[in-house]
N, C-alpha and C positions, 0 to 999 in steps of 0.2 A: 596956768589956769588963772583967770581973772578973779578979782574980788567978788564980782557979781555972780560968776559961775560957782565959786566956793560957797557963797551965801545961799544960792539956789540948791546946791547939793546938800548943804547942812539942813536947810528947810525941808527938803524931801526926806532926808534920813530921820529928822525929828517927826515928820508926819507919819512915816512908816512905823517908827517906834510907838507912837501914840495909837496908831491903828492896831498894832500887835497887842499892846497892853489892853486896849478895849476888847479885843477878841478874847484874850485870856480872862478878863474880868467877867465877860458874858458867859464864857464856858464855866467858870467857877460858880457863878450865880445859878446857872442851869443845873449844875451838879448838886448844889445845895437844895434847890427846889425839888429836884427829883428825889433826893434822899428824904426830904420832909414828906413828900407824897407817898413814897414807899413805906415810911413808918406808919402812915395813917392806915394802911391796909395790911400790914404785916400780920397782925393777930388773925384777921379773917383768912389770910393765906394759910396760916398754921392750922386753923380749924378745917378748912377744905382739904388740906394735905392729909390730915389724920382721917377724915371721913372717907376719902376716896383712894387712899394709899398711893398718892402721887407725891414725889419729892418736893418739898417746899421750895428749894432753889429753882426747880424747873418751873413751878408756877410763877415765881417772881420773874424768871427769865422770859416767860411767855408774855406776861403783863408788860414788862419793860419794852419788849420788841413790838408788841401789838399797839400799845397806847401810851407808853412812857408814863404810866401811872396817872393818866388823865381820865377820870371817870365819865366824862361827857364826850370822849373821843368818838368820832364817827368816820368811817372810811367811805371812799367814793363808791364802794360796792354795797354800802348800807350796813356794814358791821358796826356794832354799838358797844360802848363801854370799855372797861378796863381790859377785858379779854377778847374784845372785838367779836362778839357773837352776832351772827345774822339772826333776825327775828324768827325765821323758820327753824333754825337750829335751836334757838332758845326754847321755842315751844315744843319741839321734838324731844329735847333733853328732859323737859319737865314732864311731859305726858308719857313718853315711852321708857325713858331710863329711870327717872325718879318716881314715876307714877304719882305725880302730884299736879294739881292745877296751879297756875300762876297767872296773874294779870300781866299782859304784855308790857305795861309800863315798868314792871319790876326789873326789866333788862337794864334799866338805868341805875338801879340800886347796887352800889358796889359789892356788898356782901352776897347778894343773889347772883350777880354777874360772875363773881369769883367762884362761887359754889357751882353754878351751872357749867362754866367753862372748865373747871377742874373735873367735874363729873364726865364731861365730854372727852377730855384728855385721857382719863382713866379708861373709858369705853374704847377709845381708839387704840390705846396700848394693849388692851385685852384682844382686840381684833387683829392687830398686826404683830404683836410680840416684841417690838422694840420701840424705843422712844423716838429715834430719828424718823422712822416710817410713820409713827403716830403724829409727829410734828408736821411732816409733809402732808398728811391727810387733814390735819387741823387747818392748814393753809390752803391747800388746793382742792380739798374735798375727798371724802372717803371713796366715792365711785371712781374718781380719776386715779387715785392711788391703786385701787384694785386693778384698773386697766393697765397701769404701769407694771404691776407685779405679774400680770398675765403675759406681758411682752418679754420673751426670752432674751431679747437684745438689751433690755434694761435690767432684767432680773433673772440671769441665767440659772441661779441656784435657788430661786424663790425669795431671795433677799433683794431689796431695792438697792442696786449698786449705783445707778445713775438717775438723777431727777431731771427729767427733760425740760422742765419749766425753770428758766433762770431765776425768776422771782421767787419761786418756792425753794430752790437751792440756796439762794441768798438768805431767805427767811430761816431755814433750818440752821444754816451756819451762824446767823445772828443770835438765834436762841441758844445754840450751843456755846457761843462765846460768852453770852450773858450768864449762862448756867455756870460756867467755870468761875466767873466773877462772883456770883452769889455763894457758890460752895466755899470759896476762899473767904469772902466777907463774913459769913455766918458760921464758918467752921463746920459745915455739914460733911 
């Protein structure tokens, strides 16, 4: 190996090491920022958990999966806020489930978004009887999950054994992974 080849190899290794360090630094910074954002909404999560009898770690897991604790997050489908509520769902939760009126702009208010999203999760749990199916409905829609439950190939015993939408299956697994993290982090 020539001196030039050795120098080039060392330069490439150094560049690779710097790139790896940069990635690790960015990951550490992102984790610190997420923790800070999470702490901003922790009290509101506890209030909503108590009001609607939904486990606080589950709410945290949904928020992390949906918006990564970014209150102004907006999906390509038009879902808004920390819990990524569609405007129609937000209105329906307010009028039908909570029996209160709210201004549509309140969907952007973190405490309201958390409260309405948690109310909706509680409703879905009561409808379907387990959190995994409720999470599938939160992501794919209540009507779609009812169709899956009626399909004996997906739900032979009345329990949703297979989620036919890969996006929804990944969503449920992501929330469950985050749920385990929050149960451990907060000793729930």
